[in-house]
Backbone of each chain as ProteinMPNN parsed JSONL, in Angstrom:
{"seq_chain_A": "MLILTRKTGEEITIGENVTVRVIAVQEGQVKLGIEAPKELKIYRGEIYELIQQQNMKATQISKSSVAKAAGLLSGSNLRSKKGGPGTG", "coords_chain_A": {"N_chain_A": [[70.56, 104.029, 99.163], [70.159, 100.945, 100.523], [71.691, 97.988, 99.412], [71.088, 94.54, 99.075], [72.025, 91.159, 98.713], [70.246, 88.248, 98.401], [69.249, 84.866, 98.807], [66.993, 82.246, 97.547], [64.481, 81.595, 99.916], [65.707, 83.072, 101.785], [65.673, 85.782, 104.227], [65.043, 89.183, 104.892], [64.922, 91.543, 107.559], [63.101, 94.246, 108.605], [62.943, 96.765, 110.671], [61.213, 96.057, 113.69], [58.979, 94.561, 113.057], [58.735, 93.665, 110.54], [59.349, 91.293, 107.942], [60.755, 90.17, 104.959], [60.801, 87.873, 102.778], [62.367, 85.908, 100.365], [60.701, 83.972, 98.182], [60.566, 82.718, 95.671], [62.65, 82.615, 92.741], [62.472, 83.319, 89.319], [62.989, 83.368, 85.814], [63.484, 86.21, 85.609], [61.698, 87.147, 87.566], [60.698, 87.879, 90.806], [59.409, 86.357, 93.626], [57.977, 87.498, 96.419], [57.467, 87.129, 99.941], [55.772, 88.84, 102.471], [55.85, 89.77, 105.609], [54.069, 91.764, 107.948], [52.984, 94.245, 110.109], [49.271, 94.678, 110.336], [48.266, 97.299, 109.994], [50.172, 98.4, 108.429], [50.563, 99.578, 105.272], [50.768, 97.948, 102.339], [51.867, 98.067, 99.034], [52.12, 97.387, 95.547], [54.652, 99.071, 93.889], [54.407, 100.632, 91.382], [51.647, 100.67, 91.059], [50.651, 101.963, 93.185], [51.667, 104.498, 92.699], [50.381, 105.256, 90.427], [47.759, 105.249, 91.299], [48.041, 107.402, 92.971], [48.597, 109.424, 91.19], [46.245, 109.413, 89.837], [44.31, 110.297, 91.833], [45.44, 112.628, 92.368], [45.009, 114.145, 90.07], [42.231, 113.954, 90.157], [41.507, 115.828, 91.981], [41.731, 118.244, 90.692], [39.607, 118.66, 89.199], [36.835, 120.428, 87.914], [33.529, 121.588, 89.015], [31.91, 122.116, 86.85], [32.979, 120.579, 84.868], [32.29, 118.071, 85.735], [29.53, 118.29, 85.751], [29.082, 118.357, 83.058], [30.014, 115.871, 82.177], [28.12, 114.331, 83.549], [25.833, 115.129, 82.305], [26.43, 113.992, 79.75], [26.393, 111.294, 80.534], [23.772, 110.951, 81.382], [22.353, 111.295, 78.903], [21.74, 108.681, 77.965], [23.677, 106.585, 76.368], [27.119, 107.563, 75.457], [27.003, 109.274, 72.547], [28.807, 109.256, 69.743], [29.83, 111.261, 67.071], [29.488, 110.255, 63.759], [32.048, 108.737, 61.811], [34.219, 109.553, 63.372], [37.127, 109.871, 65.335], [39.701, 107.235, 64.844], [38.977, 105.742, 62.723], [39.83, 104.624, 59.482]], "CA_chain_A": [[69.873, 102.77, 99.14], [70.897, 99.74, 100.873], [71.536, 96.833, 98.482], [71.574, 93.283, 99.828], [71.878, 89.97, 97.952], [69.61, 87.266, 99.15], [68.999, 83.541, 98.091], [65.659, 81.868, 97.809], [64.26, 81.203, 101.255], [66.37, 83.946, 102.835], [64.952, 86.961, 104.576], [65.504, 90.511, 105.411], [64.048, 92.135, 108.481], [63.051, 95.662, 108.699], [62.501, 97.203, 112.072], [60.952, 94.855, 114.582], [57.837, 93.805, 112.729], [58.602, 93.416, 109.087], [60.175, 90.468, 107.36], [60.539, 90.042, 103.592], [61.368, 86.559, 102.337], [62.376, 85.613, 98.954], [60.009, 82.815, 98.162], [61.177, 82.093, 94.378], [63.204, 83.55, 91.603], [62.558, 82.617, 88.094], [62.79, 84.164, 84.622], [63.353, 87.63, 85.928], [60.613, 87.634, 88.464], [61.037, 87.531, 92.233], [58.21, 86.131, 94.357], [58.425, 87.813, 97.884], [56.618, 86.934, 100.989], [56.033, 90.019, 103.327], [55.027, 89.808, 106.985], [54.145, 93.074, 108.533], [51.683, 94.51, 110.985], [48.118, 94.845, 109.428], [48.11, 98.67, 109.76], [51.178, 98.883, 107.384], [49.835, 99.39, 103.946], [51.812, 97.437, 101.25], [51.42, 98.198, 97.6], [53.075, 97.297, 94.422], [55.104, 100.488, 93.79], [53.982, 101.266, 90.269], [50.344, 100.908, 91.183], [50.443, 102.952, 94.22], [52.093, 105.766, 92.142], [49.396, 105.526, 89.485], [46.549, 105.68, 92.144], [48.274, 108.723, 93.651], [48.408, 110.424, 90.187], [44.824, 109.562, 89.476], [43.695, 110.954, 92.854], [45.873, 113.996, 92.247], [44.196, 114.709, 88.919], [40.774, 114.15, 90.488], [41.305, 117.029, 92.747], [41.775, 119.375, 89.726], [38.437, 118.6, 88.424], [35.778, 121.353, 88.356], [32.098, 121.204, 89.045], [31.389, 122.245, 85.591], [33.25, 119.334, 84.06], [31.464, 116.994, 86.325], [28.187, 118.399, 85.299], [29.169, 117.987, 81.667], [30.089, 114.363, 82.116], [26.941, 113.816, 84.222], [24.916, 115.269, 81.276], [26.597, 112.896, 78.789], [26.018, 110.011, 80.983], [22.271, 110.798, 81.316], [21.963, 111.073, 77.623], [22.115, 107.387, 77.791], [25.189, 106.116, 76.026], [27.794, 108.633, 74.763], [26.907, 109.07, 70.962], [29.881, 109.989, 69.007], [29.581, 111.533, 65.671], [29.874, 109.231, 62.819], [33.34, 109.148, 61.231], [34.901, 110.18, 64.491], [38.57, 109.458, 65.273], [39.717, 105.811, 65.042], [38.627, 105.119, 61.491], [40.828, 104.809, 58.482]], "C_chain_A": [[70.743, 101.689, 99.595], [70.62, 98.641, 99.858], [72.009, 95.624, 99.211], [71.376, 92.109, 98.637], [71.424, 88.909, 98.713], [69.286, 85.891, 98.222], [67.641, 83.208, 98.378], [65.516, 81.282, 99.168], [64.984, 82.13, 102.285], [65.458, 85.033, 103.1], [65.733, 88.145, 104.846], [64.617, 90.849, 106.435], [64.148, 93.561, 108.498], [62.343, 96.097, 109.885], [62.292, 95.892, 112.766], [59.943, 93.942, 113.953], [57.713, 93.456, 111.348], [59.689, 92.445, 108.586], [59.85, 90.371, 105.954], [61.295, 88.893, 103.164], [61.216, 86.461, 100.906], [61.872, 84.151, 98.824], [60.513, 82.008, 96.838], [61.684, 83.021, 93.373], [63.168, 82.718, 90.361], [62.216, 83.483, 86.815], [62.601, 85.766, 84.898], [62.247, 88.029, 86.848], [61.012, 87.093, 89.784], [59.641, 87.435, 92.876], [58.566, 86.422, 95.877], [57.189, 87.54, 98.7], [56.794, 88.072, 102.057], [55.157, 89.735, 104.632], [55.053, 91.105, 107.551], [52.775, 93.277, 109.248], [50.533, 94.974, 109.855], [48.005, 96.393, 109.168], [49.159, 99.182, 108.735], [50.647, 98.566, 106.062], [51.02, 98.952, 103.027], [51.138, 97.435, 99.884], [52.438, 97.829, 96.597], [53.398, 99.007, 93.985], [54.458, 101.224, 92.527], [52.468, 101.514, 90.357], [49.959, 102.069, 92.233], [50.789, 104.416, 93.471], [50.999, 106.154, 91.216], [48.103, 105.965, 90.213], [46.768, 107.111, 92.533], [48.124, 109.676, 92.449], [47.04, 110.489, 89.852], [44.069, 110.416, 90.525], [44.247, 112.53, 92.782], [45.073, 114.842, 91.231], [42.891, 114.873, 89.3], [40.495, 115.441, 91.084], [41.36, 118.29, 92.036], [40.518, 119.559, 88.905], [37.487, 119.728, 88.824], [34.43, 120.863, 88.314], [31.59, 121.228, 87.724], [31.673, 121.031, 84.632], [32.511, 118.131, 84.546], [30.065, 117.017, 85.767], [28.123, 118.106, 83.921], [29.308, 116.488, 81.496], [28.793, 113.777, 82.615], [25.76, 113.885, 83.075], [25.05, 114.214, 80.227], [26.153, 111.518, 79.217], [24.472, 109.836, 80.877], [21.636, 110.684, 80.02], [22.279, 109.663, 77.115], [23.496, 107.184, 77.449], [25.812, 107.429, 75.42], [27.655, 108.313, 73.099], [28.001, 109.963, 70.406], [29.43, 110.171, 67.686], [30.191, 110.497, 64.887], [31.189, 109.72, 62.154], [34.277, 109.818, 62.152], [36.314, 109.513, 64.426], [38.578, 107.879, 65.518], [39.492, 105.118, 63.813], [39.749, 105.459, 60.527], [42.099, 104.55, 58.963]], "O_chain_A": [[71.879, 101.511, 99.154], [69.473, 98.39, 99.49], [73.064, 95.587, 99.844], [70.562, 92.282, 97.73], [72.098, 88.564, 99.683], [69.103, 85.98, 97.008], [67.066, 83.75, 99.321], [66.382, 80.504, 99.57], [64.855, 81.95, 103.496], [64.528, 85.259, 102.325], [66.952, 88.108, 105.01], [63.456, 90.469, 106.278], [65.258, 94.086, 108.408], [61.166, 95.776, 110.053], [62.945, 94.869, 112.56], [59.951, 92.735, 114.197], [56.658, 92.97, 110.943], [60.868, 92.736, 108.783], [58.659, 90.48, 105.663], [62.522, 88.992, 103.207], [60.215, 86.817, 100.286], [62.527, 83.22, 99.291], [60.825, 80.819, 96.911], [61.164, 84.122, 93.194], [63.709, 81.614, 90.292], [61.238, 84.23, 86.815], [61.67, 86.421, 84.431], [61.893, 89.207, 86.887], [61.582, 86.008, 89.898], [58.803, 88.317, 92.692], [59.338, 85.691, 96.498], [56.053, 87.688, 98.249], [57.923, 88.247, 102.516], [53.946, 89.516, 104.611], [56.17, 91.613, 107.651], [51.736, 92.652, 109.035], [50.798, 95.496, 108.772], [47.622, 96.718, 108.044], [49.023, 100.298, 108.234], [50.315, 97.422, 105.754], [52.091, 99.559, 103.005], [50.054, 96.899, 99.651], [53.624, 97.993, 96.882], [52.565, 99.899, 93.822], [54.013, 102.362, 92.674], [52.008, 102.497, 89.777], [49.083, 102.914, 92.051], [50.101, 105.397, 93.754], [50.667, 107.339, 91.188], [47.443, 106.92, 89.801], [45.864, 107.943, 92.457], [47.532, 110.733, 92.664], [46.581, 111.595, 89.566], [43.229, 111.218, 90.116], [43.544, 113.486, 93.106], [44.589, 115.951, 91.459], [42.291, 115.858, 88.871], [39.489, 116.1, 90.822], [41.087, 119.341, 92.614], [40.388, 120.452, 88.067], [37.343, 119.968, 90.023], [34.139, 119.851, 87.677], [30.796, 120.338, 87.419], [30.869, 120.573, 83.821], [32.154, 117.257, 83.757], [29.487, 116.004, 85.375], [27.084, 117.579, 83.524], [28.648, 115.941, 80.613], [28.394, 112.736, 82.091], [24.932, 112.99, 82.906], [24.073, 113.591, 79.81], [25.636, 110.71, 78.444], [23.945, 108.83, 80.402], [20.559, 110.102, 79.893], [22.925, 109.442, 76.091], [24.407, 107.577, 78.178], [25.077, 108.287, 74.931], [28.113, 107.318, 72.537], [28.069, 111.179, 70.587], [28.697, 109.336, 67.156], [31.223, 109.916, 65.221], [31.408, 110.916, 61.964], [35.094, 110.622, 61.702], [36.596, 108.701, 63.545], [37.729, 107.3, 66.196], [39.782, 103.923, 63.767], [40.5, 106.418, 60.709], [43.075, 104.665, 58.22]]}, "seq_chain_B": "MKFTSRQFGDIDYQETHEFQFPDGIIGFEHLRKFLIIDDEDSQPFRWLVSLEDPNLSFPMIPPSIVVPDYAPVLPTGGTVFAVAVLNEPIEQSTVNLRAPVMIDTVTREGRQVVLEQDRYSLQHPLFAPPAGVGGA", "coords_chain_B": {"N_chain_B": [[28.189, 123.07, 112.084], [30.606, 124.708, 110.375], [32.007, 125.196, 107.023], [34.299, 126.161, 104.475], [34.457, 125.509, 101.191], [36.566, 125.382, 98.35], [35.339, 124.367, 95.911], [32.635, 124.201, 96.566], [31.839, 126.494, 98.212], [30.421, 128.012, 101.1], [29.771, 125.59, 103.441], [27.165, 124.084, 105.528], [27.052, 121.928, 107.996], [26.383, 118.762, 109.948], [28.226, 117.353, 112.527], [27.74, 114.644, 112.685], [27.54, 113.934, 110.076], [30.097, 113.643, 108.928], [32.603, 111.783, 107.621], [35.059, 109.447, 108.535], [38.377, 108.837, 107.492], [40.616, 106.661, 108.319], [42.982, 105.929, 107.107], [43.336, 107.921, 105.29], [43.377, 109.09, 101.977], [44.775, 107.661, 99.22], [47.982, 109.03, 98.49], [47.151, 111.221, 99.72], [47.456, 110.947, 102.446], [47.326, 112.207, 104.883], [44.876, 113.324, 105.17], [41.939, 113.113, 106.869], [39.211, 113.609, 107.617], [36.073, 113.763, 106.105], [33.436, 114.964, 103.93], [30.538, 113.802, 102.176], [29.24, 114.952, 99.259], [26.244, 115.524, 97.631], [25.683, 116.83, 94.817], [23.228, 118.402, 92.99], [23.531, 119.09, 90.182], [25.679, 117.392, 89.509], [25.021, 114.809, 89.711], [25.126, 111.407, 88.28], [27.346, 111.586, 89.925], [29.304, 111.965, 92.877], [30.657, 114.0, 95.519], [33.632, 113.772, 97.275], [34.613, 115.438, 99.764], [37.25, 117.102, 101.296], [37.405, 117.979, 104.757], [39.578, 119.086, 105.802], [41.221, 120.45, 103.941], [40.477, 122.933, 102.114], [40.823, 122.984, 99.244], [40.699, 120.519, 98.398], [38.861, 118.259, 96.722], [37.113, 115.262, 95.606], [35.622, 113.887, 92.765], [33.429, 111.344, 92.451], [31.871, 108.165, 91.428], [29.295, 105.771, 91.405], [30.466, 102.608, 90.71], [28.895, 100.792, 89.402], [27.434, 101.999, 87.422], [29.199, 102.553, 85.39], [30.382, 99.955, 85.007], [28.263, 97.651, 84.746], [28.258, 94.913, 86.051], [30.192, 95.089, 87.976], [31.98, 93.678, 90.423], [33.92, 93.39, 92.708], [36.086, 91.41, 94.887], [35.802, 92.38, 98.137], [37.174, 93.837, 101.107], [35.48, 94.669, 103.093], [31.999, 95.483, 103.795], [29.518, 97.867, 102.49], [29.057, 101.048, 100.892], [30.169, 101.495, 97.536], [32.376, 103.499, 95.629], [33.873, 104.92, 92.781], [36.883, 106.71, 91.995], [36.633, 109.361, 89.776], [38.295, 110.598, 86.901], [38.304, 113.185, 84.959], [38.917, 114.083, 81.718], [40.295, 116.12, 79.096], [39.758, 115.834, 75.758], [36.371, 115.261, 77.071], [35.42, 112.911, 76.552], [37.43, 111.101, 76.857], [37.611, 110.572, 79.621], [38.323, 108.874, 82.741], [37.675, 106.214, 85.075], [38.694, 104.959, 88.25], [38.715, 101.78, 88.758], [40.165, 99.939, 90.188], [41.032, 100.807, 92.629], [38.697, 101.21, 94.556], [36.627, 103.332, 96.499], [35.524, 102.776, 99.653], [32.64, 103.352, 101.546], [31.294, 103.158, 104.756], [28.392, 103.535, 105.96], [27.249, 103.021, 108.386], [29.276, 102.909, 110.415], [30.403, 105.241, 109.761], [32.914, 105.344, 108.498], [35.542, 105.399, 106.061], [37.44, 104.139, 103.351], [40.123, 103.909, 100.926], [40.619, 101.412, 98.907], [42.878, 99.105, 97.615], [42.494, 96.693, 95.122], [43.58, 93.359, 94.948], [43.372, 91.631, 92.856], [43.96, 92.029, 89.203], [41.746, 92.563, 87.6], [40.127, 94.671, 87.301], [40.548, 97.998, 86.012], [42.816, 100.739, 86.58], [42.376, 102.944, 85.159], [39.744, 102.989, 83.699], [37.618, 103.363, 80.964], [35.359, 106.104, 81.19], [33.147, 106.555, 79.51], [31.424, 104.44, 77.412], [33.124, 103.018, 74.495], [32.323, 104.349, 71.24], [30.262, 102.528, 69.25], [31.566, 100.139, 66.759], [34.105, 101.166, 66.694], [36.94, 99.74, 67.546], [38.25, 98.868, 70.925], [41.491, 100.101, 72.207]], "CA_chain_B": [[29.586, 123.156, 111.795], [30.752, 125.497, 109.122], [33.174, 124.865, 106.306], [34.286, 126.709, 103.246], [35.26, 124.574, 100.254], [36.771, 125.973, 96.991], [34.291, 124.03, 94.91], [31.131, 124.465, 97.041], [31.536, 127.549, 98.964], [30.101, 127.786, 102.458], [28.891, 124.466, 103.712], [26.716, 124.095, 106.789], [26.856, 120.538, 108.119], [26.453, 118.425, 111.203], [29.359, 116.705, 112.786], [27.436, 113.295, 112.369], [27.622, 113.747, 108.573], [31.443, 113.339, 108.62], [33.279, 110.321, 107.472], [36.499, 109.289, 108.989], [39.248, 107.958, 106.709], [41.664, 106.345, 109.114], [44.264, 105.866, 106.393], [43.252, 108.895, 104.398], [43.238, 108.753, 100.537], [46.234, 107.321, 98.719], [48.531, 110.215, 97.979], [46.635, 112.225, 100.738], [47.261, 110.127, 103.689], [47.116, 113.134, 106.144], [43.562, 113.829, 105.251], [41.126, 112.07, 107.691], [37.77, 113.931, 107.554], [35.514, 114.106, 104.618], [32.014, 114.943, 103.692], [30.251, 113.322, 100.789], [28.317, 115.885, 98.754], [25.461, 114.939, 96.562], [25.404, 118.003, 94.182], [22.312, 118.077, 91.986], [24.172, 119.155, 88.867], [26.74, 116.48, 89.369], [24.517, 113.431, 89.642], [25.199, 110.484, 89.42], [28.654, 111.626, 90.57], [29.199, 112.528, 94.217], [31.919, 114.539, 95.725], [34.355, 113.497, 98.397], [35.194, 116.805, 100.147], [37.91, 117.118, 102.558], [37.164, 118.938, 105.688], [40.81, 119.616, 106.285], [41.881, 121.15, 102.983], [39.25, 123.472, 101.205], [41.016, 122.867, 97.958], [40.528, 119.135, 97.925], [37.488, 117.347, 96.654], [37.275, 114.209, 94.552], [34.6, 113.455, 92.052], [33.399, 109.739, 92.462], [30.882, 107.672, 90.837], [29.126, 104.412, 91.644], [30.981, 101.887, 89.592], [28.05, 99.998, 88.509], [27.064, 102.912, 86.336], [30.268, 102.427, 84.359], [30.508, 98.58, 84.705], [26.963, 97.099, 85.58], [28.41, 93.844, 86.782], [31.133, 95.369, 88.919], [31.71, 92.879, 91.766], [35.164, 92.973, 93.208], [36.189, 90.91, 96.309], [36.189, 93.583, 98.925], [37.384, 93.395, 102.563], [34.347, 94.996, 103.964], [30.736, 95.75, 103.043], [29.377, 99.2, 102.334], [28.901, 101.649, 99.507], [31.357, 101.524, 96.799], [32.503, 104.524, 94.73], [35.291, 104.838, 91.994], [37.192, 108.116, 91.711], [36.59, 109.808, 88.364], [39.272, 111.602, 86.319], [37.749, 113.7, 83.742], [39.951, 114.601, 80.924], [39.889, 116.909, 77.972], [38.25, 115.815, 75.645], [35.713, 114.633, 78.287], [35.084, 111.42, 76.09], [38.579, 110.249, 77.385], [37.661, 110.447, 80.98], [38.431, 107.481, 83.265], [37.324, 105.829, 86.517], [39.66, 104.035, 88.942], [37.985, 100.711, 89.258], [41.182, 99.149, 90.873], [41.101, 101.322, 94.053], [37.526, 101.852, 94.953], [36.568, 104.103, 97.872], [34.435, 102.151, 100.361], [32.043, 103.986, 102.534], [30.416, 102.484, 105.668], [27.559, 104.579, 106.471], [26.953, 102.913, 109.793], [30.444, 103.324, 111.291], [30.898, 106.642, 109.194], [34.252, 105.272, 108.034], [35.799, 105.223, 104.613], [38.858, 103.902, 103.02], [40.319, 103.653, 99.453], [41.096, 99.848, 99.009], [43.519, 98.566, 96.424], [42.202, 95.405, 94.872], [44.707, 92.483, 94.64], [43.203, 91.163, 91.458], [44.09, 93.049, 88.348], [40.816, 92.415, 86.65], [39.694, 96.097, 87.125], [41.51, 98.985, 85.628], [43.004, 101.944, 87.194], [41.928, 103.973, 84.142], [38.656, 102.363, 82.951], [36.981, 104.596, 80.275], [34.063, 106.377, 81.869], [32.042, 106.299, 78.558], [31.663, 103.189, 76.494], [33.595, 103.572, 73.122], [31.327, 104.283, 70.311], [30.145, 101.242, 68.477], [32.268, 100.116, 65.554], [35.433, 101.531, 66.838], [37.478, 98.801, 68.538], [39.272, 99.389, 71.849], [42.829, 100.144, 71.916]], "C_chain_B": [[29.522, 123.853, 110.385], [32.048, 125.168, 108.356], [33.187, 125.52, 104.958], [35.13, 126.007, 102.225], [35.359, 125.491, 98.984], [35.644, 125.69, 96.029], [32.914, 124.312, 95.344], [30.916, 125.506, 97.845], [31.304, 127.243, 100.436], [29.185, 126.53, 102.593], [28.534, 124.346, 105.175], [26.545, 122.475, 107.023], [26.885, 119.972, 109.656], [27.581, 117.38, 111.297], [29.016, 115.026, 112.358], [27.445, 112.966, 110.862], [29.099, 113.367, 108.174], [31.678, 112.072, 108.53], [34.765, 110.5, 107.843], [37.31, 108.323, 108.09], [40.531, 107.735, 107.543], [43.005, 106.322, 108.383], [44.373, 107.041, 105.241], [42.982, 108.343, 102.99], [44.544, 108.601, 100.007], [46.742, 108.662, 98.059], [48.211, 111.45, 98.933], [46.417, 111.658, 102.061], [46.962, 110.847, 105.0], [45.699, 113.602, 106.176], [42.573, 112.682, 105.929], [39.626, 112.374, 107.714], [37.173, 114.427, 106.34], [33.997, 114.353, 104.881], [31.741, 114.358, 102.325], [28.994, 114.313, 100.412], [27.589, 115.406, 97.653], [24.966, 116.251, 95.924], [24.488, 117.717, 92.962], [22.866, 118.089, 90.564], [25.068, 118.067, 88.603], [26.234, 115.065, 89.315], [24.632, 112.621, 88.33], [26.662, 110.505, 90.214], [28.321, 112.316, 91.945], [30.623, 113.098, 94.463], [32.468, 114.179, 97.108], [35.134, 114.843, 98.829], [35.955, 116.733, 101.466], [37.614, 118.297, 103.381], [38.357, 119.58, 106.298], [41.544, 120.536, 105.422], [40.912, 121.75, 102.047], [39.436, 123.428, 99.796], [40.889, 121.459, 97.468], [39.322, 118.537, 97.909], [37.701, 116.507, 95.399], [35.921, 113.744, 94.091], [34.485, 111.849, 92.101], [32.043, 109.439, 91.821], [30.54, 106.243, 91.347], [29.598, 103.65, 90.562], [30.083, 101.133, 88.753], [27.448, 100.74, 87.468], [27.958, 102.752, 85.196], [30.308, 100.872, 83.868], [29.336, 97.831, 85.479], [27.315, 95.941, 86.433], [29.814, 93.847, 87.632], [31.109, 94.667, 90.089], [33.16, 92.452, 92.172], [35.143, 92.248, 94.585], [36.58, 91.96, 96.978], [36.195, 93.18, 100.409], [36.208, 93.574, 103.466], [33.185, 95.398, 103.173], [30.638, 97.398, 103.024], [29.102, 99.655, 100.946], [30.028, 101.877, 98.864], [31.26, 102.749, 95.897], [33.832, 104.424, 93.938], [35.567, 106.362, 91.824], [37.359, 108.391, 90.193], [37.697, 110.712, 88.077], [38.718, 111.954, 85.015], [38.774, 114.386, 83.013], [39.452, 115.516, 79.927], [40.58, 116.291, 76.802], [37.586, 115.039, 76.713], [35.428, 113.077, 77.895], [36.24, 110.488, 76.64], [38.688, 110.237, 78.874], [37.839, 109.112, 81.523], [37.942, 107.484, 84.675], [38.462, 104.824, 87.142], [38.849, 102.965, 89.529], [38.934, 99.871, 90.187], [41.204, 99.523, 92.343], [39.827, 101.948, 94.451], [37.549, 102.436, 96.346], [35.283, 103.451, 98.507], [33.922, 102.969, 101.408], [31.048, 103.031, 103.308], [29.549, 103.459, 106.273], [26.939, 104.347, 107.87], [28.113, 103.364, 110.712], [30.94, 104.596, 110.884], [32.328, 106.491, 108.85], [34.501, 104.93, 106.557], [37.22, 104.84, 104.418], [38.977, 103.587, 101.526], [41.096, 102.251, 99.558], [41.632, 99.681, 97.641], [43.371, 97.116, 96.232], [43.495, 94.6, 94.398], [44.527, 92.028, 93.115], [43.461, 92.287, 90.385], [42.869, 93.06, 87.101], [40.164, 93.636, 86.312], [40.656, 97.068, 86.939], [41.617, 100.153, 86.354], [42.467, 103.02, 86.296], [40.871, 103.272, 83.151], [38.009, 103.511, 82.424], [35.646, 104.863, 80.968], [32.842, 106.225, 80.882], [32.459, 105.153, 77.779], [32.183, 103.698, 75.125], [32.477, 103.519, 72.228], [31.317, 102.991, 69.495], [30.821, 101.299, 67.015], [33.782, 100.535, 65.665], [36.063, 100.636, 67.969], [38.378, 99.5, 69.686], [40.702, 99.371, 71.609], [43.592, 98.668, 72.356]], "O_chain_B": [[28.684, 123.661, 109.504], [33.074, 124.892, 108.978], [32.158, 125.466, 104.284], [36.35, 125.911, 102.357], [34.437, 126.22, 98.619], [35.067, 126.589, 95.418], [32.072, 124.648, 94.512], [29.775, 125.583, 98.302], [31.914, 126.321, 100.977], [28.101, 126.41, 102.02], [29.413, 124.474, 106.027], [25.898, 121.829, 106.199], [27.377, 120.682, 110.533], [27.866, 116.645, 110.351], [29.85, 114.295, 111.824], [27.362, 111.8, 110.477], [29.272, 112.788, 107.102], [31.093, 111.24, 109.223], [35.492, 111.446, 107.538], [36.963, 107.149, 107.955], [41.446, 108.556, 107.471], [44.039, 106.653, 108.963], [45.302, 107.094, 104.435], [42.423, 107.256, 102.841], [45.421, 109.399, 100.335], [46.069, 109.292, 97.242], [48.876, 112.485, 98.929], [45.388, 111.833, 102.714], [46.478, 110.305, 105.994], [45.315, 114.247, 107.152], [42.507, 111.528, 105.506], [38.833, 111.439, 107.826], [37.643, 115.333, 105.651], [33.432, 113.983, 105.91], [32.585, 114.404, 101.43], [27.984, 114.433, 101.105], [28.199, 114.882, 96.721], [23.954, 116.786, 96.379], [24.837, 116.958, 92.058], [22.655, 117.128, 89.824], [25.247, 117.781, 87.419], [26.977, 114.177, 88.897], [24.236, 113.164, 87.299], [27.033, 109.608, 90.971], [27.348, 113.042, 92.144], [31.597, 112.772, 93.784], [31.712, 114.305, 98.071], [36.158, 115.217, 98.256], [35.442, 116.383, 102.529], [37.557, 119.432, 102.91], [38.261, 120.459, 107.155], [42.366, 121.323, 105.89], [40.511, 121.02, 101.141], [38.506, 123.739, 99.051], [40.958, 121.206, 96.265], [38.72, 118.282, 98.952], [38.294, 116.886, 94.39], [35.13, 113.255, 94.898], [35.459, 111.165, 91.786], [31.189, 110.315, 91.685], [31.48, 105.535, 91.708], [29.195, 103.957, 89.44], [30.357, 100.835, 87.591], [26.913, 100.096, 86.565], [27.489, 102.814, 84.06], [30.278, 100.537, 82.684], [29.449, 97.467, 86.65], [26.758, 95.872, 87.529], [30.429, 92.818, 87.91], [30.221, 94.972, 90.885], [33.548, 91.297, 91.991], [34.224, 92.486, 95.368], [37.59, 92.565, 96.618], [35.406, 92.365, 100.888], [35.951, 92.826, 104.409], [33.317, 95.646, 101.974], [31.539, 98.107, 103.472], [28.941, 98.89, 99.995], [30.946, 102.433, 99.466], [30.164, 103.045, 95.421], [34.805, 103.87, 94.448], [34.669, 107.162, 91.56], [38.118, 107.731, 89.483], [38.046, 111.543, 88.915], [38.659, 111.153, 84.083], [39.484, 115.217, 83.579], [38.24, 115.722, 79.867], [41.807, 116.199, 76.776], [38.241, 114.154, 77.265], [35.247, 112.189, 78.728], [36.047, 109.29, 76.847], [39.759, 109.923, 79.393], [37.518, 108.168, 80.8], [37.81, 108.501, 85.356], [39.019, 103.984, 86.435], [38.322, 103.11, 90.632], [38.381, 99.092, 90.964], [41.375, 98.661, 93.207], [39.816, 103.157, 94.684], [38.354, 102.088, 97.21], [34.172, 103.561, 97.988], [34.743, 103.346, 102.245], [30.212, 102.308, 102.766], [30.024, 104.214, 107.121], [26.268, 105.197, 108.455], [27.907, 104.114, 111.666], [31.846, 105.11, 111.54], [33.008, 107.516, 108.9], [33.707, 104.233, 105.926], [38.096, 105.173, 105.216], [38.04, 103.057, 100.928], [42.094, 102.103, 100.263], [41.004, 100.031, 96.641], [43.955, 96.321, 96.968], [44.317, 95.075, 93.614], [45.449, 92.074, 92.301], [43.173, 93.443, 90.694], [43.046, 93.467, 85.953], [39.656, 93.773, 85.199], [41.64, 97.043, 87.678], [40.583, 100.655, 86.794], [42.102, 104.056, 86.852], [41.143, 103.037, 81.973], [37.797, 104.515, 83.104], [34.904, 103.933, 81.286], [31.734, 105.854, 81.272], [33.634, 104.904, 77.51], [31.707, 104.729, 74.651], [31.64, 102.639, 72.425], [32.373, 102.478, 69.125], [30.685, 102.247, 66.242], [34.582, 100.246, 64.775], [35.748, 100.778, 69.151], [39.091, 100.48, 69.466], [41.12, 98.581, 70.762], [44.8, 98.518, 72.17]]}, "name": "protein", "num_of_chains": 2, "seq": "MLILTRKTGEEITIGENVTVRVIAVQEGQVKLGIEAPKELKIYRGEIYELIQQQNMKATQISKSSVAKAAGLLSGSNLRSKKGGPGTGMKFTSRQFGDIDYQETHEFQFPDGIIGFEHLRKFLIIDDEDSQPFRWLVSLEDPNLSFPMIPPSIVVPDYAPVLPTGGTVFAVAVLNEPIEQSTVNLRAPVMIDTVTREGRQVVLEQDRYSLQHPLFAPPAGVGGA"}
């Protein structure tokens, strides 16, 4: 991993088309301005990972589970038995 | 055209029914060609079925079924779906409202969009919690 120190207003360039500028730093937060070609997808790392995980899990789901969920949805709202988890 | 899917077996389809995903699906960026299958037993869910990997299909649901006033700011028009993750127990299933799948039935293109606003959850409960039990 390349580690660089930058001040507010300074940039780094990545390849020919990407620049990342430090806009502001305060209270443990860094605000970055990124310029990159439109076709380059930019995501917050943890969100990208979570979406990836969700998509991965979705591929493991069987038709029968979906049919079961569909049945529960069509039975209007999900009616949980009284005294279910979450009480007491 | 013929295709064999693990989930649906042999599928006969016309090329005009294909959807192109120029960016793939997040985590599956190499997948570009999909069908959307409307399976009677699965309704209101639909299946986004990869034509390039017989093992990969994604259950999706129109988000308005889960959140009736779902109205994110989206870059393009089209039909919106949310990827569903069914868990065990099924009551704990979730839908991804933060990264909806947009389908343009005119251009036959699709993409999974990540919303900038954090108003919608990546793991929104599929089923409304039973009355009387507060959310976490």
